[in-house]
N, C-alpha and C positions, 0 to 999 in steps of 0.2 A: 670744240666750239658752243657754246649755247646760243641758242637761235634769239634774237629779239623778238621774234614773233609768240613765243610761250608766253612772255611776260605782258606782250601789247595786246595778246588776242584772248586771253585767260583771266580769270578773277584777278582784282588786286591781292587776294588773300592766298594765290596759287601755292603748294607746297611742291617744291622740287625737291628729288633726292637722286645725286650723284652719287652711281654705284661704281668703283673701281672693282673689275672683275678679274678673274683668272689670279688672286690673290696668291694659291695655290702654286703658282711660277713666279716667285717672287725672285728669284735669279736673273730671270729673264725681262723684269718690268721694266719699262721704258719712261716710266712717271713716277718719282718717288712719291713717297707718302705725304712728306711735306710739299710738293708742289700742287699735288690734286687737293689737298685739307685746305693749302690759301687761295687756291682757286675758288673753290666753296666758298670760304669764308668772304672772298672779295664779292663773290656772286650773290652772297645770300642764298645758299644753296645747304643743304642737310648732306652729307658725306659719309659714305661705309665702304670699305673695302671689302670685295662679297667673292665665293668660290663657287661658281655652279657645278662643279665637279666634286668639292668635299663638304656642299649644302653648306659653307660658313656665314654666316650673317646674312643667307637669302631670306630665310622667315624674317628676320630681326630686321632687313630694311622694309619690308610692309607693315610690321608691329609701329617701328618707328614712325612712318610717313601718314599711317591710319591713327596713331597718337597724337600728332601735330597738326592732325585735321581734327578731330575730335576736340582737343584744347581748345581751336581757333572754334567751334561752333560753341563750346561750354563758355567763353569768352564775349562773345556776342559777335565779334570780328567776321566769322561765315553764319550764314541765317540758311539753311537747307530749304526753306519753305518760299525764299527768294529767287523768282524764275532769275538763270544764270547766274547763279551760285558757283554751279559746277558741279554739285551733290545732287544723288536722288538717292531715297531710301528705296532698297533690292527689294523687298516684302512689305505688300502693300500695309500689314498689321502696323510696320513700324510707323507707318507714317500718322500713327495716332500720338506716336509721343510727341510730347512738348519739348524745347527747349528748356535747360534749366532757368535760363534768366526771366522767363514770363512766369507769371504770379499764378496760372490757373492750375491745378493739380492735374496730373494723371488719372484717371478714374479706372480702376481696376475692375473687371466684370469677375464675379465669384462663379464659380462650377453651377452646372445646374444636375448635375448628376443625381 
């Protein structure tokens, strides 16, 4: 079950991905694709079936989640500069990047070789 804490304690723009694992054991499934898909839709979740054994959709889960977060940043729905946004830059150099919705251009430093 989906914990209400995730929605209550996180950013309003939280991205949640429901992964149905063990896709490779299709004959032993306890939840149908339709049931899981419907649950995800009713709870506004992204949904993918994955298999850790075969690797199917494992990378895709991260890519889709990251893409959704990036889309929310680009649309202005999420602001990485705002404290409590739940987003932080990993590399200090990336902190200099500006959101596309801002009017200031990012300065590119030339090589001094």
